[in-house]
C-alpha positions, 0 to 999 in steps of 0.5 A: 303460258306466254312464249316470248322469242328475243332476237339478239346480235349473235350468231344464228342458224335456222333448223327444223329444232329452232323452228319448233321451239320458236312456234307460236311465240311472241317476237321481240327484236333487240337492235341488229337482232331483227336481221335474225327475223327474215332468216326465221320467216317471222315478223316481231311486234317490236323492235327495241334498242339504241339502233346503233347497229341497225341493219341496212336494206330490211324488207319493207315489212320488217323496217316498218315494225314498231321501235321503242328507242333508247339512248345509247348511254344507258345501263342495260344492253339492248338485250336486256332491255327486250328481256325487260319488256317482254316480262312487261308484256307478260312472258313466263318462257323466254327463248333468247335466239342470237344469245351466242357468238358474235362480236361481242363475247361479253354479250354472250356471257352476260345472256348467260348470267342473266338467263340463270338470274331469270330461271332463279326467279322462276322464268324458264329460259332456252339461249340458242345459236341453233348450232348451240343451245345453253339452258340454266341448272339449278338445285334439282332434276331435269331431263333433257331431249337431245339425241345420242351423240350430242356433245354437251358440257356443264359450265359452273357458275359457281362451286357445285354439290351433289352433280349427278349426270345420267345418260350421258358417256362420262356419268356422274354420281354425286360429285362436288365441282369446284369453281373453274374446274374443268371436269364437266366439259366435253361430255357426250349423250348415250342415252335419256340425258338427266342432270340432277344438281344439289347445290350451285348454279350452272349452265348446260351447254349442248351442240344439237345435230343440225339437220337441214333447214327449211 
């Protein structure tokens, strides 16, 4: 199994949990996502993008990272290019660090949609800002390691059938959730969180408790 961490241009907070999630991974930076390399104490093996938002005054070891440059007029975002390159390099699991926040809400939405497409193709993906995590939910059942008190939502990307949520303040059992419903927003972990889905596509959005970083 080959884990890649892709540094994207959204918000990022370093936490012990995030350090564990990216430990031992290969790292690729997408344009301004290189700013997060110093924060996480990593040196990417590759820096990709059109470099229209290249951060100034990088430490020498980061400025020297090999680059793969693309034209500004292109059909893919820098983040999607980084994903494609990671898959070419043999990635079997991805952490998209800096997937939320930043100046572009459309990019954050794209990252969620892209993660769902990748998960459907068999590649596990974690979206994270350190303060918020996203995990694709497809038909099946999964367990999640969030502590009691963690806030979470299930954001539907289609109508959902047979949705079950256990280990939560407001459990659900085999419910139908119309696309656009707010039924599954703002829940709270109360035990071992387990989510089952019969049909549909969704994103689990969780807000892990922030421990002090290193």
